[in-house]
C-alpha positions in Angstrom: -10.4 11.4 -10.3 -9.9 9.3 -7.2 -12.6 8.6 -4.7 -11.6 7.1 -1.4 -13.8 5.4 1.2 -11.9 6.0 4.5 -12.1 3.9 7.6 -10.2 4.7 10.8 -10.2 2.4 13.9 -10.5 4.3 17.1 -7.3 2.7 18.4 -5.3 3.3 15.3 -3.7 6.7 14.4 -2.1 7.3 11.0 1.2 9.2 11.3 0.3 11.4 8.2 -2.7 13.5 7.4 -5.5 12.1 5.3 -4.9 14.9 2.6 -1.3 13.6 2.3 -2.5 10.0 1.9 -4.8 11.1 -0.9 -2.0 13.0 -2.6 0.2 9.9 -2.4 -2.5 7.6 -3.9 -3.0 10.1 -6.7 0.8 10.2 -7.4 0.8 6.4 -7.7 -2.1 6.4 -10.2 -0.4 9.2 -12.2 2.9 7.3 -12.2 1.1 4.2 -13.6 -0.7 6.4 -16.2 -4.2 5.6 -14.8 -6.6 8.2 -16.2 -10.0 6.6 -15.5 -11.9 7.5 -12.3 -11.1 5.0 -9.6 -12.5 4.0 -6.2 -10.3 2.8 -3.3 -11.1 1.8 0.2 -8.4 2.7 2.8 -8.7 1.4 6.3 -6.4 2.4 9.2 -6.6 -0.5 11.6 -5.1 -1.7 14.9 -2.9 -4.8 15.3 -5.9 -7.0 16.3 -7.9 -6.1 13.2 -4.8 -6.5 11.0 -4.1 -9.9 12.6 -7.7 -11.0 11.8 -7.5 -9.7 8.2 -4.2 -11.4 7.7 -5.5 -14.7 9.0 -8.6 -14.5 6.9 -7.0 -13.4 3.6 -3.5 -14.8 3.8 -3.8 -17.7 6.3 -1.2 -16.0 8.6 -2.2 -15.5 12.2 -0.1 -12.4 12.9 -0.3 -8.7 12.3 1.4 -7.2 9.3 2.0 -3.8 7.9 -0.2 -3.6 4.8 -2.7 -5.8 3.1 -4.1 -5.0 -0.4 -7.2 -6.7 -1.7 -7.6 -6.1 -5.5 -11.0 -5.9 -7.1 -10.7 -4.5 -10.7 -7.8 -3.4 -12.8 -8.0 -0.1 -14.7 -7.3 -2.0 -17.9 -9.9 -4.7 -17.4 -11.5 -5.2 -20.8 -14.9 -5.7 -19.1 -15.0 -2.1 -18.0 -16.6 0.4 -20.3 -14.3 3.3 -21.3 -16.2 5.8 -19.0 -16.9 3.3 -16.2 -15.1 3.9 -12.9 -12.7 1.2 -11.7 -13.1 -0.3 -8.2 -9.4 -0.9 -7.5 -9.9 -2.6 -4.1 -9.0 -2.2 -0.4 -5.8 -1.2 1.4 -5.5 -2.0 5.1 -2.7 -0.3 7.0 -1.6 -1.0 10.6 0.2 2.1 11.9 1.4 0.5 15.2 3.0 -2.4 13.3 4.5 0.0 10.7 5.9 2.2 13.5 7.6 -0.8 15.1 9.2 -2.0 11.9 10.4 1.5 10.9 13.3 1.2 13.4 14.4 -2.0 11.7 14.4 -0.2 8.3 16.0 3.0 9.5 13.0 5.1 8.6 10.6 7.3 10.6 7.1 6.0 11.3 5.7 8.6 8.9 8.1 7.7 6.1 7.5 3.9 6.6 3.8 4.6 6.5 4.2 6.4 3.2 6.2 3.5 1.8 3.5 1.0 2.8 0.8 3.2 1.3 2.6 3.3 -2.0 3.3 -0.4 -1.7 -0.4 -1.2 -1.1 -1.6 0.9 -4.0 0.9 -0.7 -6.4 -0.5 -4.1 -5.4 -3.9 -2.9 -6.4 -2.5 -1.9 -9.8 -1.2 -5.4 -10.3 2.4 -5.2 -9.0 3.8 -8.0 -7.0 7.1 -9.3 -5.6 6.8 -13.0 -5.7 9.9 -13.5 -7.9 13.0 -11.5 -8.5 11.8 -10.0 -11.8 8.5 -8.8 -10.4 10.2 -7.6 -7.2 12.6 -5.5 -9.3 9.8 -3.9 -11.2 7.8 -3.1 -8.1 10.8 -1.8 -6.2 11.7 0.4 -9.2 8.2 1.8 -9.3 8.1 2.4 -5.6 11.4 4.2 -5.6 10.3 6.5 -8.5 7.1 7.3 -6.8 8.8 7.9 -3.4 11.2 10.4 -5.1 8.2 12.3 -6.3 6.7 12.5 -2.8 7.9 15.3 -0.6 9.1 14.0 2.8 11.2 15.2 5.7 13.7 12.4 5.0 16.4 13.1 2.4 15.6 10.0 0.4 13.4 7.0 0.7 14.3 3.8 -1.1 12.9 0.3 -1.0 14.6 -3.1 -1.1 12.6 -6.3 -1.0 13.4 -9.3 1.1 11.3 -12.2 -0.1 9.4 -14.1 2.6 7.9 -17.5 2.6 4.2 -18.1 3.6 5.2 -18.1 7.4 6.8 -14.6 7.0 10.3 -16.0 7.3 13.1 -14.6 5.0 13.3 -16.7 1.9 
């Protein structure tokens, strides 16, 4: 079971329907074998709100595509077996995602799907700080993206590591 607290900025429009977003998040949980009830907050924000969140949480004064703020992990030993897990928050900036989709050769909708999967995997503890972690996350993303029906023939992900200023590392 997955419960989502949705938030949509008036100036931000997601390129896919809320029902599809829910389906994608459930697919990520199923891929990772998460069976316990979970709560997630998903916010669709404009570039200004994302810039502010990025400055607050990452110390980078620029908009970005997705930010994930992890709360609890489904395997936390402090959670009782029947206790729901508060995974955390995912913030997505559709305008930023649309601009970067051209750079990656994807559609805005497909890039949004990729970023939603990416954000949810971060809440489940995946990261891409080093090559080994990036490889594990990339593999999980690609497996999940193959499960998701899209208009594109195939979505795949490759990571480029960035330093703290957002420059290619």
